[in-house]
TORZA-823758 format. One record per residue: residue number from 1; residue in one letter; x, y, z of N, C-alpha, C, O in turn. Coordinates in steps of 0.02 Angstrom, whole numbers, plus 50000, padded with zeros to 5 digits. Example, Ala and Ser with C-alpha at 12.3 -4.5 7.8 and 13.67 -1.06 7.14 Angstrom:
 gulo dovo   n_u   n_v   n_w  ca_u  ca_v  ca_w   c_u   c_v   c_w   o_u   o_v   o_w
    1    a 50660 49716 50390 50615 49775 50390 50660 49835 50390 50712 49834 50423
    2    s 50642 49888 50354 50684 49947 50357 50645 50002 50394 50670 50057 50402
//
This chain:
 gulo dovo   n_u   n_v   n_w  ca_u  ca_v  ca_w   c_u   c_v   c_w   o_u   o_v   o_w
    1    m 49400 47936 58154 49353 47987 58132 49359 47992 58056 49414 47998 58029
    2    d 49303 47991 58021 49304 47994 57948 49311 48067 57925 49304 48114 57964
    3    i 49324 48074 57861 49338 48141 57832 49278 48188 57837 49286 48247 57850
    4    q 49217 48162 57828 49158 48204 57831 49149 48233 57902 49134 48292 57910
    5    t 49159 48191 57951 49153 48214 58021 49206 48266 58036 49192 48317 58069
    6    r 49267 48254 58013 49321 48302 58024 49306 48369 57991 49318 48421 58021
    7    k 49278 48368 57930 49261 48430 57896 49207 48469 57934 49212 48529 57942
    8    i 49157 48433 57956 49102 48466 57993 49129 48498 58057 49112 48555 58073
    9    e 49170 48462 58093 49198 48489 58155 49242 48550 58141 49241 48599 58177
   10    f 49281 48546 58087 49323 48602 58068 49282 48664 58051 49296 48719 58074
   11    v 49230 48654 58010 49187 48710 57990 49153 48741 58051 49148 48802 58057
   12    q 49129 48699 58097 49097 48725 58157 49146 48767 58198 49128 48820 58222
   13    a 49207 48743 58205 49258 48781 58242 49275 48845 58205 49284 48897 58236
   14    f 49280 48841 58138 49296 48900 58098 49242 48954 58105 49258 49013 58111
   15    l 49179 48933 58105 49124 48981 58110 49124 49017 58178 49095 49071 58184
   16    k 49155 48988 58228 49157 49020 58294 49215 49070 58300 49218 49108 58349
   17    l 49260 49071 58251 49317 49117 58254 49293 49189 58252 49246 49206 58216
   18    q 49327 49231 58290 49311 49303 58291 49369 49345 58267 49362 49406 58258
   19    s 49427 49315 58258 49487 49352 58239 49495 49355 58163 49501 49304 58130
   20    e 49495 49417 58137 49505 49426 58065 49574 49402 58044 49583 49375 57989
   21    e 49623 49410 58088 49691 49389 58073 49694 49313 58064 49726 49289 58017
   22    v 49662 49276 58107 49661 49203 58102 49624 49181 58039 49645 49134 58004
   23    i 49568 49214 58024 49530 49197 57964 49573 49210 57902 49573 49170 57855
   24    s 49610 49266 57901 49655 49281 57846 49709 49227 57838 49727 49208 57783
   25    q 49734 49203 57895 49785 49150 57892 49755 49087 57862 49789 49053 57822
   26    f 49694 49070 57880 49661 49011 57851 49650 49020 57776 49659 48974 57737
   27    e 49629 49081 57756 49619 49095 57685 49685 49085 57646 49685 49055 57592
   28    t 49739 49111 57673 49804 49104 57641 49824 49030 57636 49849 49008 57585
   29    l 49814 48994 57690 49830 48923 57691 49789 48884 57639 49815 48841 57605
   30    l 49724 48900 57634 49681 48866 57586 49703 48881 57514 49704 48836 57472
   31    k 49720 48944 57500 49744 48962 57433 49808 48924 57415 49815 48900 57359
   32    k 49854 48919 57463 49917 48883 57450 49903 48809 57439 49933 48779 57394
   33    a 49858 48780 57477 49842 48709 57470 49810 48696 57402 49827 48647 57369
   34    r 49764 48739 57381 49732 48730 57316 49783 48735 57260 49779 48697 57211
   35    k 49830 48783 57265 49880 48791 57214 49925 48730 57211 49943 48707 57157
   36    t 49944 48704 57268 49987 48644 57271 49952 48585 57238 49983 48549 57199
   37    i 49888 48576 57254 49850 48521 57223 49845 48532 57148 49853 48485 57109
   38    s 49831 48593 57128 49825 48609 57057 49891 48596 57020 49891 48569 56965
   39    d 49946 48616 57051 50012 48606 57020 50028 48532 57012 50058 48512 56962
   40    k 50008 48491 57060 50021 48419 57056 49980 48387 57002 50003 48339 56970
   41    e 49919 48412 56990 49875 48382 56940 49894 48404 56870 49876 48370 56821
   42    f 49928 48459 56862 49946 48485 56796 50005 48446 56768 50058 48442 56799
   43    k 49994 48418 56709 50048 48382 56675 50054 48411 56604 50010 48400 56563
   44    p 50107 48447 56590 50113 48477 56523 50123 48422 56470 50147 48368 56484
   45    f 50103 48439 56409 50113 48393 56353 50187 48384 56340 50227 48430 56350
   46    s 50205 48324 56317 50272 48314 56290 50272 48345 56220 50218 48361 56193
   47    i 50330 48355 56190 50334 48383 56123 50296 48338 56074 50261 48363 56029
   48    e 50302 48273 56083 50268 48226 56039 50192 48233 56046 50156 48235 55995
   49    e 50167 48236 56108 50095 48244 56120 50069 48310 56091 50015 48313 56061
   50    f 50109 48362 56099 50091 48427 56074 50085 48426 55998 50037 48452 55970
   51    n 50134 48397 55965 50133 48393 55892 50076 48350 55867 50045 48365 55816
   52    e 50060 48295 55902 50003 48253 55884 49938 48293 55890 49893 48287 55848
   53    r 49933 48332 55942 49873 48372 55953 49864 48424 55898 49809 48435 55873
   54    i 49919 48455 55878 49917 48504 55824 49895 48470 55759 49852 48495 55724
   55    a 49925 48412 55744 49907 48376 55682 49834 48357 55682 49801 48364 55630
   56    k 49808 48333 55738 49738 48313 55741 49693 48374 55732 49643 48371 55697
   57    s 49711 48429 55763 49671 48491 55757 49670 48515 55685 49617 48536 55660
   58    e 49727 48514 55653 49729 48535 55583 49688 48489 55539 49653 48512 55493
   59    d 49691 48424 55551 49651 48375 55514 49576 48388 55525 49537 48386 55478
   60    d 49557 48399 55588 49488 48414 55604 49463 48475 55565 49409 48475 55537
   61    f 49504 48527 55564 49485 48588 55529 49477 48576 55455 49428 48597 55424
   62    e 49526 48541 55426 49524 48528 55354 49463 48486 55334 49439 48491 55278
   63    n 49439 48444 55380 49382 48401 55366 49316 48427 55393 49266 48391 55398
   64    g 49316 48492 55412 49254 48524 55434 49230 48504 55503 49171 48515 55519
   65    r 49272 48475 55543 49252 48455 55611 49272 48510 55660 49320 48504 55698
   66    y 49234 48564 55658 49246 48620 55704 49183 48661 55711 49135 48652 55673
   67    k 49182 48705 55760 49127 48751 55770 49154 48822 55767 49209 48836 55791
   68    t 49115 48866 55739 49135 48936 55736 49124 48969 55804 49089 48942 55847
   69    t 49153 49026 55811 49143 49064 55873 49070 49080 55883 49044 49075 55939
   70    s 49036 49098 55830 48965 49115 55835 48924 49055 55858 48879 49063 55899
   71    e 48940 48996 55833 48904 48934 55854 48915 48922 55929 48869 48904 55965
   72    l 48977 48931 55952 48992 48919 56023 48956 48970 56067 48928 48953 56119
   73    i 48957 49033 56046 48924 49085 56085 48850 49073 56089 48820 49080 56143
   74    s 48819 49054 56034 48747 49041 56036 48730 48980 56078 48676 48977 56108
   75    k 48775 48931 56080 48762 48871 56120 48768 48885 56195 48729 48860 56236
   76    y 48818 48926 56213 48830 48937 56285 48808 49006 56306 48815 49024 56364
//
Protein backbone atom coordinates (compact mmCIF):
# COMPACT_ATOMS: atom_id res chain seq x y z
CA UNK A 1 0.00 0.00 0.00
CA UNK A 2 1.49 3.38 -0.96
CA UNK A 3 1.69 6.41 1.33
CA UNK A 4 -1.17 8.30 -0.37
CA UNK A 5 -3.56 5.38 0.08
CA UNK A 6 -2.51 4.99 3.70
CA UNK A 7 -3.11 8.70 4.38
CA UNK A 8 -6.56 8.60 2.79
CA UNK A 9 -7.56 5.54 4.80
CA UNK A 10 -6.23 7.13 7.98
CA UNK A 11 -8.13 10.38 7.39
CA UNK A 12 -11.34 8.49 6.62
CA UNK A 13 -11.00 6.52 9.86
CA UNK A 14 -10.13 9.70 11.77
CA UNK A 15 -13.22 11.49 10.47
CA UNK A 16 -15.40 8.68 11.84
CA UNK A 17 -14.05 9.12 15.39
CA UNK A 18 -16.56 10.35 17.94
CA UNK A 19 -14.35 10.40 21.05
CA UNK A 20 -12.88 13.78 21.99
CA UNK A 21 -10.33 11.97 24.15
CA UNK A 22 -9.03 9.93 21.20
CA UNK A 23 -8.92 13.04 18.98
CA UNK A 24 -6.93 14.85 21.70
CA UNK A 25 -4.51 11.93 21.83
CA UNK A 26 -4.01 12.13 18.05
CA UNK A 27 -3.46 15.90 18.29
CA UNK A 28 -0.82 15.37 20.97
CA UNK A 29 0.85 12.66 18.92
CA UNK A 30 0.90 14.87 15.81
CA UNK A 31 2.43 17.79 17.74
CA UNK A 32 5.16 15.53 19.14
CA UNK A 33 5.89 14.08 15.71
CA UNK A 34 6.15 17.53 14.13
CA UNK A 35 8.50 18.70 16.89
CA UNK A 36 10.69 15.63 16.49
CA UNK A 37 10.92 16.19 12.73
CA UNK A 38 11.63 19.88 13.27
CA UNK A 39 14.35 19.11 15.82
CA UNK A 40 16.05 16.67 13.44
CA UNK A 41 16.05 19.23 10.61
CA UNK A 42 17.49 22.01 12.78
CA UNK A 43 21.26 22.26 12.57
CA UNK A 44 22.82 25.13 14.52
CA UNK A 45 25.72 27.06 13.02
CA UNK A 46 29.23 26.19 14.08
CA UNK A 47 31.19 29.10 15.58
CA UNK A 48 33.07 29.40 12.29
CA UNK A 49 29.85 29.51 10.23
CA UNK A 50 28.36 32.02 12.64
CA UNK A 51 31.38 34.33 12.41
CA UNK A 52 31.41 34.04 8.59
CA UNK A 53 27.74 34.99 8.52
CA UNK A 54 28.39 38.01 10.73
CA UNK A 55 31.31 39.14 8.54
CA UNK A 56 29.24 38.78 5.36
CA UNK A 57 26.34 40.71 6.91
CA UNK A 58 28.61 43.52 8.01
CA UNK A 59 30.20 43.66 4.54
CA UNK A 60 26.76 43.73 2.91
CA UNK A 61 25.71 46.62 5.15
CA UNK A 62 28.91 48.59 4.53
CA UNK A 63 28.42 48.19 0.77
CA UNK A 64 24.76 49.18 0.78
CA UNK A 65 23.39 45.69 0.13
CA UNK A 66 20.45 45.82 2.52
CA UNK A 67 16.81 46.85 2.75
CA UNK A 68 15.32 49.12 5.38
CA UNK A 69 12.43 48.09 7.55
CA UNK A 70 10.18 50.46 5.63
CA UNK A 71 11.16 48.84 2.29
CA UNK A 72 10.41 45.37 3.66
CA UNK A 73 7.06 46.44 5.12
CA UNK A 74 5.98 48.06 1.87
CA UNK A 75 7.00 44.97 -0.10
CA UNK A 76 5.18 42.49 2.12
